[in-house]
VMD Tcl script that builds the backbone (N, CA, C; Angstrom):
set m [mol new atoms 273]
animate dup $m
set s [atomselect $m all]
$s set {name element resname resid chain x y z} {
  {N N MET 1 A 12.264 -25.523 -4.854}
  {CA C MET 1 A 11.563 -24.498 -5.602}
  {C C MET 1 A 12.456 -23.266 -5.658}
  {N N PRO 2 A 12.714 -22.697 -6.847}
  {CA C PRO 2 A 13.531 -21.498 -6.946}
  {C C PRO 2 A 12.885 -20.343 -6.188}
  {N N LEU 3 A 13.733 -19.506 -5.590}
  {CA C LEU 3 A 13.222 -18.380 -4.816}
  {C C LEU 3 A 12.300 -17.483 -5.628}
  {N N ALA 4 A 12.627 -17.259 -6.897}
  {CA C ALA 4 A 11.811 -16.376 -7.726}
  {C C ALA 4 A 10.398 -16.920 -7.912}
  {N N ALA 5 A 10.238 -18.225 -7.848}
  {CA C ALA 5 A 8.927 -18.833 -8.056}
  {C C ALA 5 A 8.159 -19.042 -6.750}
  {N N ASP 6 A 8.801 -18.816 -5.618}
  {CA C ASP 6 A 8.170 -19.042 -4.320}
  {C C ASP 6 A 7.276 -17.852 -3.975}
  {N N PRO 7 A 5.962 -18.071 -3.832}
  {CA C PRO 7 A 5.038 -16.970 -3.576}
  {C C PRO 7 A 5.069 -16.462 -2.134}
  {N N ARG 8 A 5.759 -17.168 -1.247}
  {CA C ARG 8 A 5.791 -16.761 0.156}
  {C C ARG 8 A 6.782 -15.622 0.351}
  {N N PRO 9 A 6.511 -14.734 1.324}
  {CA C PRO 9 A 7.449 -13.644 1.604}
  {C C PRO 9 A 8.804 -14.197 2.048}
  {N N PRO 10 A 9.896 -13.520 1.667}
  {CA C PRO 10 A 11.227 -14.003 2.033}
  {C C PRO 10 A 11.488 -13.872 3.536}
  {N N LEU 11 A 12.369 -14.716 4.022}
  {CA C LEU 11 A 12.772 -14.717 5.427}
  {C C LEU 11 A 14.294 -14.734 5.501}
  {N N PRO 12 A 14.864 -14.335 6.655}
  {CA C PRO 12 A 16.322 -14.410 6.816}
  {C C PRO 12 A 16.813 -15.854 6.675}
  {N N ASP 13 A 18.064 -15.996 6.264}
  {CA C ASP 13 A 18.639 -17.328 6.049}
  {C C ASP 13 A 18.561 -18.213 7.282}
  {N N TRP 14 A 18.794 -17.654 8.468}
  {CA C TRP 14 A 18.787 -18.488 9.677}
  {C C TRP 14 A 17.389 -19.033 9.969}
  {N N VAL 15 A 16.345 -18.272 9.625}
  {CA C VAL 15 A 14.974 -18.766 9.804}
  {C C VAL 15 A 14.691 -19.862 8.776}
  {N N LEU 16 A 15.181 -19.675 7.559}
  {CA C LEU 16 A 15.018 -20.708 6.535}
  {C C LEU 16 A 15.800 -21.972 6.894}
  {N N ASP 17 A 16.937 -21.803 7.585}
  {CA C ASP 17 A 17.674 -22.977 8.076}
  {C C ASP 17 A 16.814 -23.755 9.073}
  {N N ALA 18 A 16.133 -23.039 9.960}
  {CA C ALA 18 A 15.225 -23.694 10.917}
  {C C ALA 18 A 14.114 -24.419 10.162}
  {N N TYR 19 A 13.591 -23.787 9.128}
  {CA C TYR 19 A 12.554 -24.402 8.296}
  {C C TYR 19 A 13.055 -25.708 7.673}
  {N N ASP 20 A 14.270 -25.681 7.120}
  {CA C ASP 20 A 14.834 -26.879 6.495}
  {C C ASP 20 A 14.994 -28.012 7.509}
  {N N VAL 21 A 15.509 -27.679 8.688}
  {CA C VAL 21 A 15.691 -28.689 9.736}
  {C C VAL 21 A 14.340 -29.289 10.116}
  {N N LEU 22 A 13.337 -28.436 10.275}
  {CA C LEU 22 A 12.022 -28.919 10.699}
  {C C LEU 22 A 11.300 -29.698 9.603}
  {N N THR 23 A 11.423 -29.268 8.356}
  {CA C THR 23 A 10.760 -30.035 7.294}
  {C C THR 23 A 11.383 -31.425 7.171}
  {N N ASP 24 A 12.700 -31.520 7.368}
  {CA C ASP 24 A 13.340 -32.842 7.382}
  {C C ASP 24 A 12.806 -33.680 8.540}
  {N N ALA 25 A 12.676 -33.062 9.712}
  {CA C ALA 25 A 12.169 -33.782 10.888}
  {C C ALA 25 A 10.717 -34.214 10.686}
  {N N ILE 26 A 9.921 -33.356 10.069}
  {CA C ILE 26 A 8.516 -33.692 9.815}
  {C C ILE 26 A 8.429 -34.867 8.844}
  {N N THR 27 A 9.269 -34.853 7.821}
  {CA C THR 27 A 9.292 -35.947 6.853}
  {C C THR 27 A 9.665 -37.261 7.536}
  {N N GLU 28 A 10.653 -37.208 8.427}
  {CA C GLU 28 A 11.077 -38.410 9.150}
  {C C GLU 28 A 10.050 -38.832 10.198}
  {N N HIS 29 A 9.388 -37.847 10.799}
  {CA C HIS 29 A 8.443 -38.105 11.891}
  {C C HIS 29 A 7.183 -38.792 11.387}
  {N N GLY 30 A 6.745 -38.425 10.197}
  {CA C GLY 30 A 5.549 -39.046 9.616}
  {C C GLY 30 A 4.271 -38.345 10.030}
  {N N PRO 31 A 3.153 -39.056 9.927}
  {CA C PRO 31 A 1.850 -38.449 10.214}
  {C C PRO 31 A 1.735 -37.962 11.652}
  {N N GLY 32 A 0.950 -36.902 11.819}
  {CA C GLY 32 A 0.720 -36.353 13.148}
  {C C GLY 32 A -0.233 -37.206 13.964}
  {N N GLU 33 A -0.346 -36.868 15.229}
  {CA C GLU 33 A -1.220 -37.614 16.134}
  {C C GLU 33 A -2.696 -37.369 15.834}
  {N N HIS 34 A -3.031 -36.151 15.392}
  {CA C HIS 34 A -4.434 -35.779 15.216}
  {C C HIS 34 A -4.981 -36.127 13.840}
  {N N ASP 35 A -4.127 -36.156 12.843}
  {CA C ASP 35 A -4.560 -36.521 11.492}
  {C C ASP 35 A -3.509 -37.460 10.929}
  {N N ARG 36 A -3.801 -38.707 10.915}
  {CA C ARG 36 A -2.828 -39.732 10.530}
  {C C ARG 36 A -2.408 -39.643 9.058}
  {N N GLN 37 A -3.092 -38.824 8.265}
  {CA C GLN 37 A -2.768 -38.702 6.846}
  {C C GLN 37 A -1.788 -37.571 6.558}
  {N N VAL 38 A -1.597 -36.656 7.520}
  {CA C VAL 38 A -0.805 -35.454 7.274}
  {C C VAL 38 A 0.488 -35.501 8.088}
  {N N PRO 39 A 1.651 -35.415 7.413}
  {CA C PRO 39 A 2.907 -35.355 8.160}
  {C C PRO 39 A 2.942 -34.108 9.043}
  {N N ALA 40 A 3.333 -34.290 10.300}
  {CA C ALA 40 A 3.335 -33.185 11.253}
  {C C ALA 40 A 4.303 -33.488 12.379}
  {N N ILE 41 A 4.623 -32.447 13.146}
  {CA C ILE 41 A 5.443 -32.606 14.341}
  {C C ILE 41 A 4.849 -31.734 15.435}
  {N N ASN 42 A 4.802 -32.273 16.626}
  {CA C ASN 42 A 4.325 -31.523 17.777}
  {C C ASN 42 A 5.232 -30.312 17.980}
  {N N ARG 43 A 4.654 -29.187 18.362}
  {CA C ARG 43 A 5.438 -27.958 18.533}
  {C C ARG 43 A 6.582 -28.156 19.526}
  {N N ASP 44 A 6.328 -28.840 20.637}
  {CA C ASP 44 A 7.389 -29.085 21.623}
  {C C ASP 44 A 8.501 -29.956 21.038}
  {N N ASP 45 A 8.130 -30.941 20.230}
  {CA C ASP 45 A 9.135 -31.777 19.566}
  {C C ASP 45 A 9.949 -30.953 18.566}
  {N N ALA 46 A 9.301 -30.019 17.885}
  {CA C ALA 46 A 9.999 -29.146 16.940}
  {C C ALA 46 A 11.043 -28.305 17.670}
  {N N ILE 47 A 10.681 -27.803 18.837}
  {CA C ILE 47 A 11.626 -27.021 19.635}
  {C C ILE 47 A 12.814 -27.892 20.024}
  {N N ASP 48 A 12.550 -29.115 20.464}
  {CA C ASP 48 A 13.629 -30.043 20.835}
  {C C ASP 48 A 14.540 -30.341 19.645}
  {N N VAL 49 A 13.949 -30.524 18.467}
  {CA C VAL 49 A 14.736 -30.793 17.261}
  {C C VAL 49 A 15.678 -29.628 16.983}
  {N N LEU 50 A 15.171 -28.408 17.060}
  {CA C LEU 50 A 16.006 -27.241 16.770}
  {C C LEU 50 A 17.073 -27.023 17.841}
  {N N LEU 51 A 16.759 -27.326 19.089}
  {CA C LEU 51 A 17.755 -27.189 20.156}
  {C C LEU 51 A 18.876 -28.218 20.019}
  {N N SER 52 A 18.575 -29.364 19.427}
  {CA C SER 52 A 19.560 -30.450 19.368}
  {C C SER 52 A 20.248 -30.603 18.013}
  {N N THR 53 A 19.867 -29.803 17.019}
  {CA C THR 53 A 20.466 -29.962 15.694}
  {C C THR 53 A 21.933 -29.546 15.699}
  {N N ASP 54 A 22.722 -30.244 14.891}
  {CA C ASP 54 A 24.133 -29.901 14.720}
  {C C ASP 54 A 24.333 -28.964 13.531}
  {N N GLU 55 A 23.282 -28.750 12.751}
  {CA C GLU 55 A 23.401 -27.942 11.534}
  {C C GLU 55 A 23.594 -26.457 11.829}
  {N N ARG 56 A 23.042 -25.999 12.941}
  {CA C ARG 56 A 23.140 -24.586 13.312}
  {C C ARG 56 A 22.755 -24.465 14.774}
  {N N HIS 57 A 23.352 -23.489 15.466}
  {CA C HIS 57 A 23.003 -23.273 16.870}
  {C C HIS 57 A 21.779 -22.358 16.950}
  {N N PHE 58 A 20.756 -22.830 17.638}
  {CA C PHE 58 A 19.566 -22.027 17.907}
  {C C PHE 58 A 19.376 -21.971 19.416}
  {N N ASP 59 A 19.139 -20.767 19.947}
  {CA C ASP 59 A 18.742 -20.706 21.354}
  {C C ASP 59 A 17.223 -20.591 21.407}
  {N N ARG 60 A 16.672 -20.696 22.587}
  {CA C ARG 60 A 15.211 -20.750 22.728}
  {C C ARG 60 A 14.530 -19.503 22.149}
  {N N GLY 61 A 15.115 -18.332 22.363}
  {CA C GLY 61 A 14.541 -17.107 21.803}
  {C C GLY 61 A 14.527 -17.125 20.281}
  {N N ASP 62 A 15.622 -17.620 19.688}
  {CA C ASP 62 A 15.689 -17.750 18.225}
  {C C ASP 62 A 14.597 -18.684 17.712}
  {N N ILE 63 A 14.415 -19.783 18.427}
  {CA C ILE 63 A 13.434 -20.784 18.001}
  {C C ILE 63 A 12.021 -20.216 18.056}
  {N N ASP 64 A 11.688 -19.545 19.145}
  {CA C ASP 64 A 10.355 -18.943 19.256}
  {C C ASP 64 A 10.120 -17.936 18.137}
  {N N HIS 65 A 11.134 -17.111 17.860}
  {CA C HIS 65 A 11.018 -16.112 16.794}
  {C C HIS 65 A 10.867 -16.794 15.429}
  {N N ALA 66 A 11.695 -17.809 15.177}
  {CA C ALA 66 A 11.637 -18.504 13.886}
  {C C ALA 66 A 10.280 -19.168 13.677}
  {N N LEU 67 A 9.777 -19.850 14.698}
  {CA C LEU 67 A 8.472 -20.510 14.560}
  {C C LEU 67 A 7.362 -19.493 14.319}
  {N N THR 68 A 7.420 -18.378 15.028}
  {CA C THR 68 A 6.419 -17.325 14.825}
  {C C THR 68 A 6.458 -16.822 13.390}
  {N N ARG 69 A 7.652 -16.523 12.890}
  {CA C ARG 69 A 7.784 -16.019 11.516}
  {C C ARG 69 A 7.333 -17.060 10.491}
  {N N LEU 70 A 7.719 -18.303 10.698}
  {CA C LEU 70 A 7.338 -19.352 9.748}
  {C C LEU 70 A 5.829 -19.559 9.717}
  {N N LEU 71 A 5.186 -19.417 10.845}
  {CA C LEU 71 A 3.723 -19.520 10.892}
  {C C LEU 71 A 3.068 -18.283 10.279}
  {N N GLU 72 A 3.561 -17.099 10.635}
  {CA C GLU 72 A 2.963 -15.857 10.116}
  {C C GLU 72 A 3.112 -15.727 8.607}
  {N N ARG 73 A 4.210 -16.215 8.077}
  {CA C ARG 73 A 4.476 -16.083 6.645}
  {C C ARG 73 A 3.942 -17.249 5.824}
  {N N GLY 74 A 3.324 -18.216 6.487}
  {CA C GLY 74 A 2.681 -19.295 5.748}
  {C C GLY 74 A 3.567 -20.465 5.368}
  {N N TYR 75 A 4.746 -20.559 5.947}
  {CA C TYR 75 A 5.612 -21.701 5.671}
  {C C TYR 75 A 5.102 -22.945 6.395}
  {N N PHE 76 A 4.535 -22.737 7.593}
  {CA C PHE 76 A 3.893 -23.790 8.373}
  {C C PHE 76 A 2.494 -23.336 8.738}
  {N N TYR 77 A 1.649 -24.294 9.076}
  {CA C TYR 77 A 0.393 -23.978 9.748}
  {C C TYR 77 A 0.295 -24.908 10.943}
  {N N GLU 78 A -0.496 -24.498 11.929}
  {CA C GLU 78 A -0.560 -25.242 13.180}
  {C C GLU 78 A -1.977 -25.734 13.426}
  {N N VAL 79 A -2.093 -27.016 13.758}
  {CA C VAL 79 A -3.376 -27.633 14.086}
  {C C VAL 79 A -3.182 -28.452 15.356}
  {N N ASN 80 A -3.956 -28.125 16.382}
  {CA C ASN 80 A -3.898 -28.874 17.646}
  {C C ASN 80 A -2.476 -29.031 18.173}
  {N N GLY 81 A -1.686 -27.964 18.095}
  {CA C GLY 81 A -0.326 -27.995 18.618}
  {C C GLY 81 A 0.694 -28.674 17.725}
  {N N GLU 82 A 0.279 -29.092 16.530}
  {CA C GLU 82 A 1.192 -29.726 15.584}
  {C C GLU 82 A 1.512 -28.774 14.438}
  {N N LEU 83 A 2.778 -28.774 14.024}
  {CA C LEU 83 A 3.205 -27.983 12.878}
  {C C LEU 83 A 3.137 -28.843 11.626}
  {N N ARG 84 A 2.568 -28.267 10.590}
  {CA C ARG 84 A 2.458 -28.947 9.297}
  {C C ARG 84 A 3.027 -28.025 8.230}
  {N N VAL 85 A 3.632 -28.610 7.223}
  {CA C VAL 85 A 4.251 -27.835 6.153}
  {C C VAL 85 A 3.181 -27.373 5.179}
  {N N THR 86 A 3.209 -26.086 4.869}
  {CA C THR 86 A 2.334 -25.540 3.840}
  {C C THR 86 A 3.056 -25.699 2.510}
  {N N THR 87 A 2.458 -26.395 1.591}
  {CA C THR 87 A 3.060 -26.585 0.279}
  {C C THR 87 A 2.579 -25.467 -0.630}
  {N N PRO 88 A 3.514 -24.626 -1.121}
  {CA C PRO 88 A 3.093 -23.537 -2.006}
  {C C PRO 88 A 2.486 -24.086 -3.291}
  {N N LEU 89 A 1.480 -23.391 -3.772}
  {CA C LEU 89 A 0.862 -23.777 -5.039}
  {C C LEU 89 A 1.814 -23.466 -6.171}
  {N N SER 90 A 2.000 -24.399 -7.068}
  {CA C SER 90 A 2.844 -24.149 -8.230}
  {C C SER 90 A 1.944 -23.911 -9.428}
  {N N GLU 91 A 2.442 -23.082 -10.309}
  {CA C GLU 91 A 1.646 -22.744 -11.494}
  {C C GLU 91 A 1.813 -23.768 -12.574}
}
mol reanalyze $m
mol bondsrecalc $m
mol representation Tube
mol addrep $m
């Protein structure tokens, strides 16, 4: 989705890099434990994914900050400890 069409508030590139890594992991991970129809990843697993990615170095403080921002800005939502991708509405 082009940035101009994205209704969500902008974030720094490094936070968006974390988002990209996690959305890929969520896609590969498949449905969450609590709702088998919705792709999700456990928050602890998301932290492990970001700590182990080769795409960019994240330390634990960076990860906590990135997850907080992604949740606050509506890029993810959390249900029962699982992160799910919020799909922006397209016009």
